[in-house]
C-alpha positions in Angstrom: -6.4 4.0 -20.6 -4.2 3.5 -17.4 -2.5 0.3 -15.6 0.0 -1.2 -13.4 1.6 -3.5 -16.2 1.9 -7.1 -15.6 4.7 -8.6 -13.4 6.7 -9.3 -16.4 6.8 -5.8 -17.5 8.1 -4.2 -14.4 10.9 -1.6 -14.6 9.8 -0.2 -17.8 10.5 3.5 -18.9 9.0 4.0 -22.3 6.6 5.8 -24.2 4.9 2.5 -25.2 4.8 -0.9 -23.6 2.8 -4.4 -23.7 0.6 -5.8 -21.1 -2.3 -8.2 -21.0 -5.6 -6.3 -21.6 -6.9 -7.6 -18.5 -4.6 -5.2 -16.5 -5.9 -2.0 -18.2 -8.6 0.2 -17.2 -10.2 3.4 -18.5 -8.6 6.4 -17.3 -10.8 8.7 -15.2 -11.5 11.7 -17.4 -11.1 14.0 -14.4 -7.6 13.1 -13.9 -4.6 14.2 -15.7 -2.3 11.6 -17.2 0.3 12.3 -14.6 -2.5 11.9 -11.7 -3.5 8.7 -13.5 0.0 7.5 -13.9 0.7 7.8 -10.0 -2.3 5.9 -8.9 -2.6 2.2 -10.2 -0.1 0.4 -8.1 -0.7 2.3 -4.7 -4.4 2.2 -5.4 -4.8 -1.6 -6.0 -2.2 -2.3 -3.1 -4.5 -0.6 -0.8 -7.7 -2.0 -2.0 -6.4 -5.5 -1.9 -4.8 -5.1 1.5 -8.1 -4.1 2.9 -10.6 -6.3 1.4 -8.4 -9.3 0.4 -5.5 -9.6 2.5 -7.2 -8.5 5.9 -10.9 -8.9 4.7 -12.3 -5.9 6.6 -15.8 -5.2 6.8 -17.9 -2.1 7.6 -17.3 -0.9 11.3 -14.1 -3.0 11.9 -10.8 -1.0 12.8 -7.3 -0.9 10.9 -4.2 0.5 11.7 -2.4 1.8 8.6 1.1 2.7 9.2 2.8 5.7 7.2 -0.5 7.2 6.5 1.1 10.2 4.4 2.8 7.8 2.1 1.6 6.7 -1.5 -0.1 3.4 -0.2 -0.9 4.8 3.3 -2.6 7.6 1.8 -4.7 5.7 -0.8 -5.4 2.9 2.1 -6.8 5.8 4.5 -9.2 6.8 1.8 -10.3 3.7 0.8 -10.7 2.5 4.4 -13.1 5.4 5.0 -15.2 4.7 1.9 -15.5 1.1 3.3 -16.8 2.3 6.4 -13.8 1.5 8.8 -12.3 2.8 11.6 -9.1 4.2 10.7 -5.8 4.9 12.9 -2.7 5.9 11.3 1.1 7.0 12.0 2.6 10.0 10.4 5.3 12.3 11.3 4.4 15.8 12.7 4.4 17.5 9.5 1.8 15.2 8.1 -0.6 15.0 11.0 -2.9 17.2 9.7 -2.6 16.2 6.2 -3.7 12.6 7.1 -6.5 13.9 9.2 -7.9 15.5 6.3 -7.7 12.3 4.3 -10.3 10.9 7.0 -8.1 9.4 9.7 -9.9 9.1 12.8 -7.0 8.7 15.0 -3.3 9.9 14.4 -0.2 8.7 16.2 2.8 11.0 15.9 5.6 8.7 15.2 8.0 11.4 16.2 6.6 11.9 19.7 4.5 8.6 20.4 5.1 4.8 20.2 2.0 3.4 18.4 2.6 0.0 20.1 1.9 1.9 23.4 -1.1 3.5 22.2 -3.0 1.5 19.9 -4.7 -1.8 21.1 -7.3 -4.3 19.6 -7.0 -3.5 15.9 -8.9 -6.0 13.5 -5.9 -5.5 11.0 -2.7 -3.4 10.8 -1.1 -2.8 7.4 2.6 -2.3 7.6 4.9 -0.9 4.7 7.7 0.4 6.9 9.7 -2.7 7.6 10.6 -5.7 10.1 11.0 -3.8 13.3 7.8 -1.8 12.9 6.2 -5.2 11.7 6.9 -7.0 14.7 5.8 -4.3 17.1 2.5 -4.3 15.3 1.4 -7.5 16.6 0.9 -5.5 20.1 -1.8 -3.6 18.4 -3.6 -6.3 16.9 -6.7 -8.1 18.5 -6.8 -12.0 18.7 -7.8 -13.3 15.6 -7.0 -10.0 13.8 -4.7 -10.0 10.6 -1.5 -8.1 10.3 -0.5 -7.6 6.4 3.1 -6.5 5.4 4.2 -5.4 1.9 7.7 -4.7 3.0 9.6 -7.2 5.0 8.4 -10.6 5.8 8.0 -12.5 2.6 7.0 -16.3 3.3 6.2 -19.6 1.9 2.6 -19.0 1.3 3.9 -16.0 -0.9 6.5 -18.2 -2.7 3.8 -21.1 -3.3 1.2 -18.5 -4.9 4.2 -16.9 -7.0 4.9 -20.5 -8.1 8.5 -19.9 -7.0 10.4 -23.5 -7.0 10.0 -25.5 -3.9 13.7 -25.4 -3.8 14.2 -22.0 -2.6 11.1 -22.3 -0.4 13.3 -22.7 2.8 14.8 -19.2 2.1 10.9 -17.7 2.2 10.5 -19.8 5.5 13.3 -18.1 7.1 12.3 -14.6 6.1 9.0 -15.0 7.5 9.7 -16.7 10.4 9.7 -13.7 13.0 6.6 -12.5 11.9 4.6 -15.7 11.7 6.0 -16.3 15.4 4.9 -13.1 16.5 1.4 -13.9 15.2 1.3 -17.2 17.1 1.9 -15.4 20.2 -0.7 -12.8 19.6 -3.1 -15.5 18.6 -3.2 -13.5 15.2 -2.9 -14.1 11.7 0.1 -12.7 9.6 0.1 -12.2 5.7 2.5 -11.1 3.1 0.7 -9.4 0.1 2.1 -9.0 -3.5 -0.4 -6.8 -5.3 -1.6 -8.2 -8.6 -2.4 -6.0 -11.8 -6.1 -6.3 -12.2 -7.7 -3.6 -14.7 -11.4 -4.5 -13.5 -10.7 -3.9 -9.9 -8.9 -0.7 -11.1 -12.0 0.3 -13.1 -14.3 -0.5 -10.1 -12.4 2.2 -8.4 -12.9 4.9 -11.0 -16.3 6.3 -9.8 -14.6 7.3 -6.5 -12.0 8.9 -8.2 -14.3 10.7 -10.9 -16.8 12.0 -7.5 -13.3 13.3 -5.7 -13.7 10.8 -2.9 -10.2 9.6 -3.3 -7.6 11.7 -4.4 -4.0 11.1 -5.9 -0.9 12.1 -3.8 1.8 13.2 -5.7 5.4 14.2 -4.2 7.3 15.3 -7.3 7.2 14.8 -11.3 10.5 14.5 -13.1 10.7 14.7 -16.8 12.3 11.6 -18.7 15.6 13.1 -19.1 15.8 13.1 -15.2 14.8 9.4 -14.8 18.0 8.7 -12.8 17.4 11.5 -10.5 13.7 10.4 -10.2 14.9 6.9 -9.2 17.4 8.2 -6.8 15.0 10.4 -5.1 12.4 7.8 -4.7 15.0 5.3 -3.3 16.0 7.9 -0.6 12.8 7.2 1.1 11.7 10.7 1.8 9.0 11.2 -0.8 5.5 12.0 0.7 3.7 10.6 -2.0 4.4 9.1 -5.6 7.2 9.9 -7.6 6.3 10.2 -11.5 8.3 10.4 -14.5 6.6 12.3 -17.4 7.3 11.2 -20.6 5.8 14.0 -22.7 4.0 17.1 -21.6 0.0 16.3 -21.3 
């Protein structure tokens, strides 16, 4: 079995944990436990961004920022499975990697400015931050959708997450800039917080078993080096998932 545990169990490093059975899926037999552990959060985030937050359909176009990252690499692979035209940004050293994942067009973020190169996207998925998020509205078509999983949480998120209305003004302030940019572009803006969903995760297992979607792991740390693993992940230089392995497979 594998899972992304529920929101009330985040941040757990343990041999055993408790989560609702609705969040759990059967582990694909073709994957090691380390590979399986690296997948649920990135895979579910990517699937939900493409199909729910952006609502993309076969033949449409998407700009996926940070295509060599954990979510970006999963999103590229799933987007190609869905029949989308994929543009992505990546550093020079990762250009061939994201092309191998299936990206149709790659923007070298070291030498090119995506906002000058990419236009009329049906959707943009941003995992970088506010500056990048705001520039993304130059690449969206009217009626398209820009989705963030980094900066810009808003009142819609607060309402969905059942946050007290007393703090909604804080969320309104955090989402003000991207919502203003969306209005100017005649586009839509959504902030997405991934949900644990075992049924959805299991529905993606055939892609994993067939090798059409591959896990992307940067480093594996033993449990005794959990602190180092967290520091490495927080440094923001990982080119994929960082896994803490509790015990050998």
